[in-house]
N, C-alpha and C positions, 0 to 999 in steps of 0.2 A: 641422551643418546646420539647427537650429533658428535661429539667428540670421540665415543667410540667409535662410530663410523668413520671419521676422519684418521684416527689411531691404526684402525685395522687396514686401510688403504695405504696408511705410510707404510706399516710391514711388509704386506705385498711388495709395494713398491720396492723396499730395502733389499727383499728375499730376491726378485728380481734382477737388481743390481748388481748384487753379489752371487749370483748363483752358478756363474760361468757360463751361461747359455748365451751364444753368439747372436748378436742382432744383424740383420738385413741392412747393408748401406747402399744407396742406389748410385753409388760410383765403385769402379775397380781400384784396387791398391795401386795398379800400375797400368801401362796399355797392355791388355792382352794380346799376347802373339809378340810381343818385344823381346823376352829373354827365352832362353833354351831351356828344356826342361830338367830336372834333377833325376837322374837315371835310376839315384838309390831309392827314389820313392817307389818304383813301377814293381808289382806285385800285389798279392793279397794278404792283407795285415787283419791281425786280430786282436783286441784289447781283452784283457779280464778285469778290467775296472769295474767293479760292482755296480754303480751308479752311472754308468756310461749311457749317452745318449747314442752313440753308433759304438756298435761292439765288431763289425765286421766289414772291410770295404777293400773292394778291387781298384787297384789304380792302374791303367792300362794307358799306353802312351796313344793319343790321338794323332798328333802331329809333331814335327819337333820343337812346338812351343808349348803343346797343351795336351792336357791329360782328360781321359773319361775315368770318371770314379763313380762305380756302382756300389751303393750301400747293402750290403749282403746280410747283414742281421741287426736289430735295434734294439736298443733298449726301451723300458718303458716311458721316458720321456720324450720318444723320438714324435716331434709333431710336423713336420714336412708332409707335403703331398706327394712329392717324387722321392726316387731312389738313385736318380739320376743326376750327374752335375758334370759341367766343363769346368776346368781348373788350371791354375798357371802357377807360376813362383813367381818371387821376386825378392829384392834383399834392400833393406833400409839399415842403414848405420851399422855392418856387419852382421845384422841379423836375418835370417832366411823368413821366409813367407810364404804360403800355400793361401791363396784364394780363389775359393770357386763360388760358381752362378750353378741355381739349379737350373733344369733343363725347363721348366715350367713358370718362371718366376726371372723378374728383371732386376734382381738384389744379388749382393755379392757379402760373402762369408768368410771370414779371414781367421785365418790360425797361425801361431809363430812354430817353427818345426825346426829339430836340429836332430840330424843324423847322428846315433848315438854308439852306432857299430854294426858292421855288416848284419844284417837282418833284423835292426830294430830302429827306430826313431819314436822321438816325443813331440806332441803338440800340445800347444797352450792355447787358452783365449786369450784376446787382445782385448786390453782395457782402452776406451778413449777417455782419458783423465783429465785433460785440459779444457776442449772446449766440446768435449763429446759430440753427439752424433749431429747436432747443429751446428758444430763447427766444420763439417766434412760437406763443403759446395761444390768439390770439384775433387777430381785425381789426385792434383797437388795438393789440395789445403788437406784430403785423407792424409795423404806420405808424411805431411807437416805433420799431423796431428799425432799418429803413431810414434813420429821421431822425437817429438815432445814427451810425449807419454811414455816412451821408454827410458826416461829418466828418471822416472819415479817408482818407489819401491811396490807398488801393487799392480804393474802394468799388465803383466802376464799372471793368469791363473790357471786352474784346474786342468793341471798336468795329466795326462792319457798317456801312456807306453803303449807301444806297437811292436809287436813281432811278427816276422815275416812267416808265410805258412808253407 
């Protein structure tokens, strides 16, 4: 019986690890307010991905270095207590990242993003594949973990395509 219980826990853990759900981190990916916003991200965006956690968002300029993001429509697996976030952008090794902090939480969530044309962009979940969450002990350590993880094949997952409304 114990072996079945252990197997069930191991399977659930593996599913969570590879499900593409971002994990909240105690540190921001960069110093909030240190980079200018990417104006290409401004607007109301929708995704028709069937299993998307977030399906529709509004991204507005809060100031010259940050955004206010409001989640307008969610999928079945949205578990956050808020729909309001403050967000920033940064770059690591030529890749662009959006990192967001829920208004009611002291955690940060990161996504790689890529503008793919006028009126569209892609987001990807970012895997921490070298030291994992335990290796993130500061903003500098977080950036180093992402940089090293990007050199691995499975760093970016769960592609989501966004179209501007």
